[in-house]
C-alpha positions in Angstrom: 13.4 -52.0 12.3 16.7 -53.0 13.9 19.4 -50.6 15.0 22.7 -50.4 13.2 24.6 -52.1 16.1 22.2 -55.0 16.0 22.7 -55.4 12.3 26.4 -55.4 12.9 26.2 -58.2 15.5 24.0 -60.4 13.2 26.4 -60.1 10.3 29.4 -60.7 12.5 28.0 -63.9 14.1 27.1 -65.4 10.8 29.8 -64.2 8.4 32.8 -64.2 10.8 31.9 -66.6 13.6 30.3 -69.0 11.2 27.2 -69.6 13.4 24.0 -70.9 11.9 21.1 -68.7 11.0 18.7 -70.5 13.3 21.0 -70.1 16.3 21.7 -66.4 15.6 17.9 -65.7 15.2 17.2 -67.4 18.6 20.0 -65.5 20.3 19.0 -62.1 18.9 15.3 -62.6 19.2 14.5 -62.1 15.6 13.1 -64.3 12.8 15.3 -66.2 10.4 14.1 -64.1 7.5 15.4 -61.0 9.3 18.8 -62.6 9.6 18.8 -63.5 5.9 17.8 -60.0 5.0 20.7 -58.4 6.8 23.1 -60.9 5.4 22.2 -59.3 2.0 22.1 -55.7 3.3 24.5 -54.0 5.6 22.3 -51.1 6.5 19.0 -51.2 8.4 16.1 -50.2 6.1 12.4 -50.1 6.6 10.6 -52.1 3.9 8.1 -50.3 1.9 4.9 -52.2 2.5 2.0 -52.3 0.0 -0.6 -49.8 0.9 -3.6 -51.4 2.6 -7.1 -50.7 1.4 -9.2 -48.6 3.8 -12.9 -49.2 3.0 -14.2 -47.6 6.2 -12.2 -44.4 5.7 -13.1 -44.2 2.0 -16.8 -44.1 3.1 -16.2 -41.6 5.9 -13.7 -39.1 4.3 -16.1 -37.4 1.8 -18.7 -36.8 4.6 -16.0 -35.5 7.0 -14.8 -33.0 4.4 -18.4 -31.8 3.9 -18.7 -31.3 7.6 -15.5 -29.4 7.8 -16.4 -27.1 4.9 -19.8 -26.4 6.4 -18.8 -25.9 10.1 -15.4 -24.2 9.9 -16.9 -20.8 8.9 -19.1 -21.1 12.0 -16.3 -21.5 14.6 -14.4 -19.1 16.8 -11.1 -19.3 18.7 -12.7 -20.7 21.8 -15.4 -22.7 19.9 -13.3 -24.6 17.5 -14.0 -28.0 15.9 -12.6 -31.1 17.7 -12.3 -34.7 16.8 -14.8 -35.6 19.6 -17.5 -33.3 18.1 -17.0 -34.6 14.6 -17.0 -38.2 15.9 -20.3 -37.5 17.6 -21.8 -36.2 14.4 -20.6 -39.0 12.2 -21.9 -41.7 14.7 -25.3 -40.0 14.7 -25.4 -40.2 10.9 -24.6 -44.0 11.0 -20.9 -44.0 10.2 -18.7 -46.4 12.0 -15.4 -44.7 12.7 -13.0 -44.4 15.7 -12.3 -41.1 17.4 -8.5 -41.8 17.2 -8.7 -42.0 13.4 -10.3 -38.6 13.3 -7.7 -37.1 15.7 -4.9 -38.4 13.4 -6.7 -36.9 10.4 -7.1 -33.5 12.0 -3.5 -33.5 13.3 -2.2 -34.1 9.8 -4.6 -31.6 8.3 -3.3 -28.9 10.7 0.3 -29.8 10.0 -0.2 -29.4 6.2 -1.9 -26.0 6.7 0.8 -24.6 9.0 2.9 -21.8 7.5 6.6 -22.5 6.7 8.8 -19.6 7.7 11.6 -18.4 5.4 15.0 -17.5 6.9 15.6 -13.9 5.9 18.7 -11.7 5.4 18.7 -8.3 7.1 21.2 -6.0 5.4 22.8 -3.0 7.1 20.7 0.1 7.1 17.9 -1.6 5.2 15.2 -2.5 7.6 13.6 -1.4 10.9 10.5 -2.9 12.6 8.2 -0.7 14.6 5.4 -1.5 17.1 3.6 -0.4 20.3 3.4 -2.5 23.5 1.2 -2.0 26.5 3.0 -1.6 29.8 2.3 -0.5 33.4 4.4 2.1 35.2 4.2 3.9 38.5 4.1 7.7 38.2 3.9 9.7 41.4 3.0 6.6 43.5 0.1 5.6 41.2 0.1 2.7 38.6 -1.0 3.8 35.2 -1.2 2.1 31.8 1.4 3.4 29.3 2.5 2.5 25.8 6.1 1.5 24.8 7.0 2.7 21.3 9.8 0.5 19.9 11.9 0.9 16.7 14.4 -1.9 16.2 17.1 -2.1 13.5 17.1 -5.7 12.2 20.8 -5.9 11.1 22.5 -4.8 14.3 19.7 -5.1 16.8 20.1 -1.4 17.8 16.8 -0.2 19.3 15.0 2.9 20.6 12.2 2.7 23.1 10.0 5.5 24.6 6.9 5.5 26.8 3.8 7.4 26.0 0.5 8.1 27.9 -1.5 7.4 24.7 -1.2 5.0 21.8 -2.3 7.6 19.2 -1.0 9.0 16.0 0.9 11.9 17.8 2.8 9.4 19.9 3.4 7.3 16.8 4.9 10.2 14.9 6.8 11.5 17.9 8.4 8.1 18.4 9.8 8.2 14.9 11.2 11.7 15.3 12.9 10.8 18.6 14.2 7.4 17.2 15.8 8.9 14.1 17.4 11.7 16.2 18.7 9.1 18.6 20.1 6.9 15.8 21.5 10.1 14.0 20.1 8.7 10.7 17.1 7.3 8.9 16.6 3.6 8.0 15.6 2.9 4.4 12.5 0.8 5.2 10.2 0.6 8.2 7.9 -2.4 8.7 4.6 -2.1 10.5 1.4 -4.0 11.0 -1.7 -2.2 9.7 -2.2 0.1 12.6 -4.6 3.1 12.4 -2.0 5.9 12.9 -0.4 4.8 9.7 -3.1 3.3 7.5 -6.3 5.1 6.8 -7.9 2.2 4.9 -6.9 -0.9 2.9 -8.0 -1.3 -0.7 -7.2 -4.8 -2.0 -3.4 -5.1 -1.5 -2.9 -1.3 -1.4 -2.7 0.8 1.8 -4.1 4.3 1.8 -1.8 6.1 4.3 -3.0 8.6 6.9 -2.2 12.2 5.9 0.1 13.0 8.8 2.0 9.7 8.5 2.4 10.4 4.8 3.9 13.8 5.7 6.4 12.1 8.0 7.4 9.6 5.3 7.9 12.5 2.9 9.9 14.4 5.4 12.4 11.6 6.2 12.1 9.8 2.8 11.9 6.2 4.1 9.8 3.4 2.6 6.8 2.3 4.7 6.2 -1.5 4.5 3.2 -3.3 5.9 2.6 -6.9 7.0 -0.1 -9.1 5.7 -3.5 -8.6 7.4 -3.7 -10.5 10.6 -0.1 -11.7 10.3 1.8 -9.7 12.9 4.5 -12.3 13.1 5.7 -11.0 9.7 7.7 -8.6 11.9 8.6 -11.1 14.5 11.8 -9.4 15.4 10.2 -6.4 17.1 7.3 -8.5 18.5 9.6 -10.8 20.4 12.0 -8.0 21.5 9.1 -5.8 22.7 7.9 -8.6 25.0 11.4 -9.2 26.2 12.0 -5.6 27.1 8.8 -5.7 29.1 10.0 -8.7 31.1 13.7 -7.8 31.4 13.7 -4.0 31.8 10.2 -3.1 33.0 9.8 -5.7 35.7 9.3 -5.0 38.5 7.1 -2.1 37.5 9.4 1.0 37.2 8.8 4.1 39.3 9.4 7.8 38.4 7.9 11.3 38.7 7.1 11.3 34.9 7.0 9.1 31.9 10.0 11.0 30.5 12.1 10.1 33.5 11.1 6.4 33.2 11.7 6.5 29.4 15.2 7.9 29.9 16.1 5.2 32.5 14.8 2.5 30.1 16.9 3.9 27.3 20.0 3.8 29.5 19.3 0.1 30.3 18.9 -0.8 26.7 22.2 0.9 25.8 24.0 -1.0 28.5 22.5 -4.4 27.4 23.3 -3.6 23.8 26.9 -2.9 24.5 27.6 -6.5 25.8 25.4 -8.3 23.3 27.0 -10.7 20.8 25.6 -12.3 17.6 25.6 -16.0 16.8 28.9 -15.7 14.8 30.6 -14.1 17.8 30.8 -10.5 16.5 29.8 -7.8 19.0 26.6 -5.7 18.6 28.7 -2.6 18.6 30.7 -3.8 15.6 27.4 -4.5 13.7 26.1 -1.1 14.7 29.2 0.7 13.5 28.7 -0.9 10.1 25.0 -0.2 10.0 25.4 3.4 11.1 27.3 4.2 8.0 24.4 2.9 5.8 21.7 5.1 7.3 20.2 7.9 5.4 21.1 11.4 6.6 18.7 13.4 8.8 16.9 16.3 7.2 17.9 19.8 8.3 15.0 20.2 10.7 13.0 17.5 12.6 9.4 16.8 11.6 6.8 18.9 13.5 4.6 16.6 15.4 1.2 18.3 15.9 -2.3 18.2 14.8 -4.4 21.3 14.1 -8.1 21.7 14.6 -10.6 24.6 14.9 -12.2 25.0 18.3 -14.9 27.1 19.9 -14.4 29.0 23.2 -17.3 28.5 25.5 -19.1 31.0 27.8 -16.8 29.8 30.6 -13.8 30.7 28.4 -12.9 27.0 28.1 -11.9 25.1 24.9 -12.6 21.4 24.5 -9.9 19.4 22.8 -10.2 15.6 22.5 -12.6 15.4 25.4 -10.4 17.5 27.7 -11.1 21.2 28.7 -8.5 24.0 28.7 -8.9 27.6 29.8 -8.1 30.6 27.7 -8.2 34.4 28.5 -11.7 35.5 29.5 -11.8 38.0 26.6 -11.8 35.1 24.1 -15.2 33.8 25.4 -17.6 32.8 22.6 -15.1 33.3 19.8 -13.4 30.8 17.5 -9.8 29.7 18.1 -7.3 27.1 16.7 -5.8 24.3 18.7 -2.4 22.8 17.9 -2.2 19.4 19.6 1.2 18.0 20.4 2.2 14.8 22.3 2.6 16.6 25.7 1.2 20.1 25.1 -1.8 21.8 23.6 -1.3 25.3 22.2 -4.4 27.4 21.6 -4.2 30.4 19.3 -6.8 33.2 19.2 -7.0 37.0 19.0 -3.4 37.2 17.9 -2.2 35.5 21.1 -1.5 31.9 22.2 -1.9 29.9 25.3 0.0 26.6 26.0 -1.2 23.9 28.4 0.1 20.5 29.3 -2.0 17.9 27.6 -4.4 16.1 30.0 -6.5 12.9 29.8 -10.0 12.6 28.5 -12.6 14.2 30.8 -10.0 16.2 32.8 -9.7 20.0 33.0 -6.7 22.3 32.9 -7.8 25.7 34.2 -5.5 28.7 34.9 -7.4 31.3 37.0 -5.0 33.9 35.8 -7.0 33.9 32.6 -10.1 35.2 34.6 -8.5 38.1 36.5 -10.8 40.8 35.0 -13.9 38.7 35.9 -12.7 37.8 39.3 -12.1 41.5 40.1 -15.9 42.0 39.8 -16.9 38.7 41.6 -15.7 38.4 45.2 -17.7 35.3 45.9 -16.1 33.5 42.9 -12.7 34.7 44.3 -13.5 33.1 47.6 -14.2 29.7 45.9 -11.0 29.6 43.8 -8.7 31.6 46.1 -6.3 28.7 47.0 -5.7 27.8 43.3 -5.5 31.4 42.3 -2.9 32.5 44.8 -0.9 29.3 44.1 -0.8 30.4 40.4 0.2 34.0 41.2 2.9 32.9 43.6 4.2 34.9 46.4 3.5 37.4 48.0 -0.1 36.6 47.0 -0.3 33.5 49.1 1.1 35.2 52.2 -1.3 38.2 51.7 -4.3 35.9 51.4 -3.4 34.0 54.6 -2.9 37.3 56.4 -6.2 38.8 55.1 -8.1 35.6 56.0 -6.7 35.5 59.5 -7.5 39.2 60.1 -10.9 39.5 58.5 -12.2 36.1 57.6 -12.4 34.6 54.1 -15.5 36.5 53.0 -13.9 39.9 53.6 -10.5 38.7 52.5 -12.1 37.7 49.2 -13.5 41.2 48.7 -10.1 42.7 49.4 -8.4 40.2 47.0 -10.9 41.1 44.3 -10.0 44.8 44.6 -6.3 43.8 44.4 -7.0 41.8 41.2 -8.7 44.9 39.8 -5.5 46.8 40.6 -3.6 44.2 38.6 -5.6 45.1 35.5 -5.0 48.8 36.0 -1.4 48.9 37.2 0.1 45.5 36.1 0.9 42.4 38.1 4.5 43.2 38.7 3.8 46.6 40.4 1.0 45.2 42.6 3.2 42.3 43.6 5.9 44.8 44.7 3.4 46.8 46.7 2.1 43.6 48.4 5.6 42.6 49.3 6.3 46.0 50.8 3.0 45.9 52.8 4.0 42.5 54.2 7.4 43.7 55.2 5.9 46.7 57.0 3.3 44.4 58.6 0.3 46.4 57.4 -2.8 45.6 55.5 -3.7 48.8 53.9 -5.7 48.3 50.7 -5.4 51.8 49.3 -1.6 51.9 49.9 -1.3 48.6 48.1 -3.2 49.6 45.0 -1.9 53.1 44.7 0.5 53.3 41.8 4.1 54.3 42.4 4.4 58.1 42.1 5.9 59.3 38.8 9.3 61.0 38.8 8.7 64.5 40.2 9.2 67.5 38.0 10.5 70.7 39.7 8.5 73.7 38.5 9.3 77.3 39.4 7.2 78.5 42.4 6.0 82.2 42.6 7.9 84.0 45.3 4.7 84.9 47.0 3.9 81.2 47.6 7.4 80.1 48.3 6.9 80.4 52.1 3.9 78.1 52.2 4.2 74.3 52.9 1.4 72.0 51.8 1.3 68.6 53.5 0.6 65.8 50.9 -2.4 63.5 51.6 -1.9 59.8 52.0 -4.2 57.0 50.7 -3.8 55.3 54.1 -5.9 58.1 55.6 -8.8 57.1 53.4 -8.3 53.5 54.2 -8.7 54.2 57.9 -12.0 56.0 57.1 -13.2 53.0 55.1 -12.4 50.7 58.0 -14.2 52.9 60.5 -17.2 53.0 58.2 -17.7 49.3 58.1 -14.6 47.3 57.1 -14.5 48.3 53.4 -17.9 47.1 52.1 -18.5 47.6 48.5 
């Protein structure tokens, strides 16, 4: 088919310059019928030809459709059907067909099956899309895998991101609580794929929501909306933005002392990028956000409590296992039942009318506070020797200095025996009083066990003394005297 400028030249040469059709056809390199055609028509137009018969294809097509119906259920992403494989099979069955014809057929078949996307309208305060993205961060000099929670408002593009150590339901719920508090309002509808923290099971077209997620929805009164199964691009806005954040704000790999520190830095970067962003029509992102902010639902009076409760059993080592990690509790709880309240960053264990809170640790790790074992350690000097560095670090000063002084003076074995007696004194007189006595002993540069553990004398009460005894003076005994006797007898052996 000729171009418009060529049609113009043909018509000008014949109709204006009065040249012959044969001459113009020779000059333009076209046939005379083409010249005559464009003398009748001023626009180039492809002639609709009569459809040719395709006897070979008419024989091959039914068998090709049978093969596709039979083989497609037996394929995978990396073991898919190709034109070469189908051509090989058809040739083996006696069909005469070219591979290029099969390639054209498969190409057209894929085109017809591809999804057509609908341009949507995102109204102010109406929709947010939510998802998790795997990232890598450097915490304390070590690379770890973390999860980026992202909630993005689709009208203004305002977004909230936070990093978590786990991609579990607690992180999922906590992300919503933080996001709504950050936005100072609640969006009317949140769109998710069918992730486990939100959906317990799928029945037909219905989703049965997880109990804690349903409680979150009820607390903030937003509508949960879910994509089609296997069609994560139904929430393409958050999908593309999550990957962009990973490349634009988390590359190179960010460093920090904690995930909270890295998350706060990320949020500041997102705020700065949002403030200079403009939409396709030229309006600023801040203007869109000002409009959308007014359409958000108000926050409830109190935030949703993000925790999960489960009964636990205290072992003979006074340890509690929660999600594969071990946490210590006071030794008097051993072999009893307790209740664990699991949060995003902390685990609170309740038993015997008391509670103990630990930072949440990874699967297989232990979080032990030897302060919980003071009554047992007071009776087990050998155990004290094995855990002394960790124990005195928990107790703080002056325990660390006292342990160093005792170890240097008597060796670790004897120092552990003395430290065990001091721990027994803690149970009898209280940690604060013993710590004061230790500090006084260190100031006076003495290591006198009985002086240390002797309680402070009570306030003296003056009683009337008979006149016959008034002239006598009685010297008060000192515990240090007995300490010298102990040392002379063998260094204070039990």
